[in-house]
N, C-alpha and C positions, 0 to 999 in steps of 0.2 A: 742756705749751702748753695749753691754756685750750679751756673747751669749751661749747660752747650745748645748755644746757638750756632746754627750753620751761617747762612746769606744771608743778608735780610738786603732789602730795596724801600730806600723813601722816595716820595716822590714829593712830597709835600704837607708841611706840616702845620696847620693854624697859629694865631699869633700867639693867645694865650694855653697850645700844647707842650704838652711834657713825650717824651718820648725817653725811655732807656733800657737798659741791656743789663743786666746783669745786676748786685748785688741793690740796695738801697731802706734807709732807714723812713724817711716821710718825703712822698711825692706831695706838690703842693702846690698848682694850678689856681693864679687869682687871678680873675677880670671882675670889671665896672662895666658896666650899659645904661644908659636912657632911651626906653621905646616913644614914641608917639605913638596911638594910635587913633581911631578915632571907634566910632561905635560898631561893631563887626565883623572890625579888623581881621580878630583870626578866627575869625567860626570854617569849621570846616565839614564836608563831605557833602553825599550825591546828589541831594536835594532839598538846596537851602534857597531861605525868601527869610530878607530882612528887609524892615520898614523903618526907615532912618526919614521924615520931611522934613523934622529942624538939627542940625546933629553940625558942632565943632569942636573943634579939640584943641587946645589951650596948649598953645606950646614956647610961652613965655617963660622967662626961666632967669629971676635974677640976681640968684645964690652963681658964686664961682666951683663949687664942690658938691656936692648931694651927700657923697659917703669915700671919704683917704680911705682906701688899699694901703696906704703909703707901708703902717706897723703890721700888718697881717702876713705874719710866717713862724 
């Protein structure tokens, strides 16, 4: 069912984002990312104590691609 849309202002859209106005069959944004993080990197809270006396993050990656997103449609 068509929609009536008024004025739309878009300030910015991310690299793997989708902006659509109107009828659409399928929207499927695809993105791939690799994150290296050490022990205690993503801890959140008001009072967090992390004791990492001996910690290292191995960022060596010998292959060229981990997972292809070429044919994901």
